[in-house]
C-alpha positions in Angstrom: -50.7 6.7 -7.0 -51.7 9.9 -5.0 -50.9 8.7 -1.6 -46.9 8.6 -3.2 -47.0 11.6 -5.1 -47.9 12.6 -1.3 -45.3 10.8 0.4 -42.3 12.0 -1.8 -43.4 15.8 -1.8 -42.9 15.6 1.8 -40.1 13.8 1.7 -38.5 16.4 -1.0 -40.1 19.1 1.5 -38.2 17.8 4.4 -34.9 18.0 2.9 -35.5 21.2 1.7 -36.2 22.0 5.2 -32.8 20.4 6.4 -31.1 22.5 3.5 -33.0 26.2 4.7 -32.0 25.1 8.5 -28.4 25.0 8.2 -26.5 28.2 9.1 -22.8 29.9 8.6 -21.4 27.9 11.9 -23.0 24.7 10.4 -20.9 25.4 7.0 -17.5 26.3 8.9 -18.5 23.1 11.2 -18.5 20.9 8.3 -15.6 22.4 6.6 -13.1 21.9 9.7 -14.5 18.5 10.4 -13.8 17.3 6.7 -10.4 19.4 6.8 -9.4 17.2 9.1 -10.6 13.9 7.9 -8.9 14.4 4.4 -6.0 15.4 6.0 -6.0 12.4 8.2 -6.9 9.7 5.1 -4.1 11.4 3.4 -1.5 10.8 6.5 -2.4 6.8 7.1 -2.8 5.9 3.0 1.5 6.2 4.0 1.3 3.7 6.6 0.4 0.1 7.3 -2.3 2.0 9.3 -5.2 2.1 6.1 -5.2 -1.8 5.9 -6.1 -1.8 10.2 -8.8 1.2 9.1 -10.2 -1.4 6.7 -10.5 -3.6 9.6 -12.1 -1.9 12.1 -14.6 -0.7 9.1 -15.7 -4.7 8.6 -16.0 -5.6 12.3 -18.8 -2.0 12.4 -20.3 -3.6 9.6 -20.1 -7.1 10.9 -22.0 -5.6 14.4 -24.5 -3.9 12.1 -25.5 -7.3 10.8 -25.5 -9.2 13.6 -28.2 -6.6 14.9 -30.4 -6.6 12.1 -30.4 -10.2 12.3 -30.4 -11.1 15.6 -27.0 -12.8 15.8 -26.5 -12.7 19.5 -23.9 -14.9 20.1 -21.5 -12.6 17.4 -23.1 -9.2 18.6 -21.6 -10.0 22.0 -18.0 -11.0 21.1 -17.9 -7.7 19.1 -19.2 -5.4 21.7 -16.9 -6.9 24.2 -14.4 -6.1 21.3 -15.4 -2.4 21.1 -15.5 -2.1 24.9 -11.4 -1.9 24.7 -11.7 -0.3 21.2 -10.0 3.0 22.3 -7.2 1.5 24.1 -6.7 -1.1 21.1 -6.3 1.7 18.9 -4.2 3.6 21.2 -2.0 0.8 21.1 -2.3 -0.4 16.7 -1.7 2.8 15.8 1.2 3.9 18.2 3.8 4.6 15.5 1.2 6.1 13.2 0.1 8.5 15.9 3.4 9.8 16.7 4.2 10.3 13.1 1.2 12.2 12.5 1.6 14.5 15.3 5.3 14.9 14.1 3.6 15.6 10.7 1.2 17.9 11.4 4.1 19.9 14.2 6.1 20.4 10.4 3.6 21.5 8.3 3.3 24.6 6.2 0.1 26.2 5.4 1.2 25.9 1.8 1.1 21.9 2.4 -2.3 22.1 3.5 -4.5 21.7 0.8 -7.6 20.1 -0.7 -6.3 19.6 -4.1 -4.8 16.0 -4.4 -2.0 14.8 -6.3 -2.7 13.5 -9.7 -3.1 9.9 -10.0 -0.8 7.4 -11.3 -1.0 6.5 -14.9 -1.8 2.6 -16.5 0.3 0.1 -14.8 2.2 -1.3 -18.0 3.3 1.8 -19.1 4.3 2.9 -15.4 6.0 -0.3 -14.4 7.2 -1.8 -17.8 10.0 -0.1 -18.4 10.9 0.2 -14.7 10.9 -3.5 -14.3 13.4 -3.7 -17.2 15.6 -1.2 -15.4 15.0 -3.5 -12.8 16.4 -6.9 -14.0 19.1 -5.4 -16.4 20.5 -3.7 -13.3 19.9 -7.2 -10.8 21.5 -9.0 -13.4 24.8 -6.5 -13.4 24.8 -6.8 -10.0 24.6 -10.2 -9.5 27.5 -11.3 -12.1 29.8 -8.4 -10.1 28.4 -10.2 -6.4 27.1 -6.2 -5.9 24.8 -6.9 -2.5 21.5 -5.0 -3.3 18.1 -4.2 -2.0 15.0 -3.2 -4.3 11.4 -2.7 -2.5 8.6 -2.9 -5.4 5.9 -1.3 -3.5 1.9 -1.9 -4.0 -1.2 -1.6 -2.3 1.0 -0.9 1.5 2.5 1.8 1.6 5.8 2.1 2.7 5.7 5.8 4.4 7.5 4.8 7.5 10.6 3.2 5.6 10.8 6.1 3.5 11.7 8.0 5.8 14.5 6.7 7.4 16.2 7.3 3.7 17.3 9.6 1.3 14.4 11.1 -1.2 15.4 10.5 -4.7 12.4 10.2 -6.9 14.3 9.8 -10.2 13.5 7.4 -13.2 15.2 3.9 -12.5 18.0 2.9 -14.9 20.9 0.2 -14.6 22.9 3.0 -14.4 21.7 4.7 -11.3 21.1 1.2 -9.5 24.4 0.6 -10.3 25.6 4.0 -8.9 23.5 3.4 -5.2 24.7 -0.2 -4.4 28.1 0.7 -5.7 30.3 -0.8 -2.5 31.5 1.4 -0.1 28.7 4.7 -1.2 26.1 6.4 1.4 23.4 4.4 0.3 25.0 1.0 -0.6 23.8 -0.8 3.0 20.5 0.5 2.5 17.3 -0.5 1.0 15.9 1.3 -2.7 11.8 1.7 -2.4 10.1 1.9 -5.7 7.1 3.5 -6.0 4.4 3.9 -9.0 7.6 2.7 -11.3 10.1 5.5 -9.7 13.0 5.2 -7.4 11.2 7.3 -4.6 13.9 6.7 -1.5 17.3 4.9 -1.5 19.3 4.0 2.1 15.9 2.8 3.6 16.1 0.8 6.6 13.5 -2.3 7.3 11.9 -4.2 9.9 13.5 -7.5 11.2 11.7 -10.7 11.0 9.0 -11.3 13.4 10.8 -14.8 14.0 14.3 -14.3 12.8 15.3 -17.2 15.3 13.3 -19.1 12.5 15.5 -17.7 9.4 18.0 -19.9 8.2 21.2 -18.6 9.8 22.8 -19.0 6.3 21.1 -15.8 5.2 22.4 -12.4 5.9 21.4 -9.1 6.9 19.9 -8.3 3.9 17.7 -11.5 2.9 16.8 -11.2 6.3 15.7 -7.4 5.7 13.9 -8.7 3.2 11.7 -11.8 5.0 11.1 -8.9 7.7 9.8 -6.2 4.8 7.4 -8.7 3.1 5.6 -10.0 6.9 5.0 -6.5 7.2 4.0 -5.6 3.7 2.4 -6.6 0.6 5.8 -5.1 -1.4 8.0 -7.6 -3.4 11.3 -7.3 -2.5 14.1 -8.0 -4.4 18.2 -9.0 -3.2 21.3 -9.6 -5.0 23.9 -11.7 -2.3 26.6 -10.2 -2.2 28.2 -13.6 -1.2 27.2 -15.6 -4.2 25.2 -13.4 -6.4 22.2 -14.8 -6.3 19.1 -13.1 -6.9 16.4 -13.8 -4.5 12.8 -12.2 -4.1 11.4 -12.0 -1.0 7.4 -12.1 -0.8 4.5 -13.1 2.3 7.2 -13.5 4.4 8.8 -16.1 2.1 11.8 -15.8 0.0 12.3 -17.7 -3.2 16.4 -18.2 -4.2 17.4 -18.6 -8.1 15.7 -16.5 -10.3 17.2 -15.5 -13.6 16.9 -12.1 -15.1 13.9 -14.0 -17.4 12.2 -15.5 -14.7 12.4 -12.4 -12.4 11.0 -10.2 -15.1 8.3 -12.6 -15.7 7.7 -12.4 -11.3 7.5 -8.9 -11.2 4.9 -8.1 -14.6 2.7 -10.6 -12.9 2.9 -8.7 -9.6 3.0 -5.8 -10.6 1.4 -5.3 -13.4 -2.6 -6.5 -13.6 -3.7 -8.8 -16.0 -6.4 -6.8 -18.3 -9.3 -8.4 -20.1 -8.5 -8.4 -23.9 -10.9 -6.6 -25.6 -12.3 -9.8 -28.0 -13.1 -11.5 -24.9 -17.1 -11.5 -23.8 -17.3 -9.6 -20.9 -20.8 -10.8 -19.2 -21.7 -14.2 -18.7 -24.0 -15.0 -21.6 -21.4 -14.0 -23.8 -18.3 -15.8 -22.7 -21.1 -19.2 -22.7 -21.9 -18.0 -26.3 -18.5 -17.7 -27.1 -17.8 -21.0 -25.2 -20.5 -22.7 -27.4 -19.1 -21.6 -30.5 -15.7 -23.4 -30.0 
């Protein structure tokens, strides 16, 4: 007992020794490093680089596990990967690095703040009115065979595509979508990108499919752009054909056609509004088992 108390006291003394040894130069050093890391994270959140960073951290965790448990083969393979890691990072992050440097060059002092913007509210409250507006607008556009391309952003940030369009940041409605996609208007040929239930940008350019030669020849440029966007992100992409008025949805590189207003609304709610557990449903394992036994 006495040894435990003594060890804990030594631990507290060691921590206190670290604190009293910190000088003003160390505080400045930590503050500058934190500032750089914070804004670097803010920049990569707007791109697909965030998923790449998560993958790199996962590889590092596997490497540590291989060292702890003496997994020699995995350790050798990961070590070989890390030897070329710097070159691979430059290649993988080339678009993001260029964009980051450009943003730093354009940034004003007022933009450099540690105070983050407010988080989005509940997904149900955010997306339900947006989904209703999307489905109503798509039905109207389909009836008149007006081409349209609407992207609902999810976890993967689409900052690169947003930068190619015109920022609107407005509340969605059937009238707004109708004005954007009205033929021969400046924003008609581009895509609308929605974030957190709002129309963030319009007239955006999208990437081509990775294997464009495998896409059906009867599909036009809008459908190809939708497939390309869904290959490069987890976004839900809605397309209205200008030739036939058919409503299609691209997800995970696959295009599904023939949606109605009702079926589109159901799909969007399933994808954009996460299922919430009812208050009456037991949350723990024992509660669920008792509930099943009573039934």
